[in-house]
N, C-alpha and C positions, 0 to 999 in steps of 0.2 A: 504494500500500500504506500502510495506517495502522496504526502499532504502538501509539502512546501519544497521548493528548490532554491537553495542559496547559491549565488554565483556572482562573479564580478560583472562589470558593465560592458563587457565585450559584445559586439553585435552578433557574433555567432551563438551566443547564449540565448538571444531572442529566437533564433532559428531552432535551437534545441527545445526551448519551452513550447514553441508552436507545434513542433513535431510530436513532443510528448503529449500535448493536449489532444492532438488528433488521434494518437494511438491508444492512449489509456484514459482519456477524459470521459468517455462514455462508460467506463468500468467503475469509476469512483467519483470523487469530488474534485479532482485536479482540473482546474480551469485555466491553465496556461499562465498568462501574464498576471492574472489576479493572484496567483499563488507563487509568485517569484519574489524572493527577498534579495535585494542587491547588497553586496558585501560592504558594510560600513567602513571597514578598514581601507578598502580600495577607494571609496569616495573620499575619505579623509586624506589619503595619499594624494589624490588628484588636487584637492583644495590646497594642501600644503605646498605642492609644487608651484602653484600659481602665486601663493603668498611669498614664498622664497624668491621666485622670479621677480616680484615687485621690488624687493629689497636689493637684489643683485643688479637689476636694471637701473635703479636709481643712481648707481655708481658707474655702471659700465656701458650703458647703451641709451639710444634715443627712444622716445615713446613709440615712434613708428616701428622700430625693431621689437619693442616689447609687445605691441599689439599683433604683430605678425607671428609671434610665437604662441599666442593664445589659441586654445582649441576653438573651432568654429562655433560652438554653442555659447561662447561668452560674447555679450554685446561689446562693441568697441567704440561706440559713439556717445 
């Protein structure tokens, strides 16, 4: 029986969850993305990389270089 899937934020885990939901969802309560827990340690690691980059960039690069290094999901305007 599968109740929850814990995984990092990689996009291939979305594919895994969707596939599992199709294969075993009808057998139990597993409903795919509704039962996926994202890894808090991975999220915290991504946040800290951005925070550290802010401090390093203050001394070593221009804002243009800083914004170009951010993941696409962060607003830059």
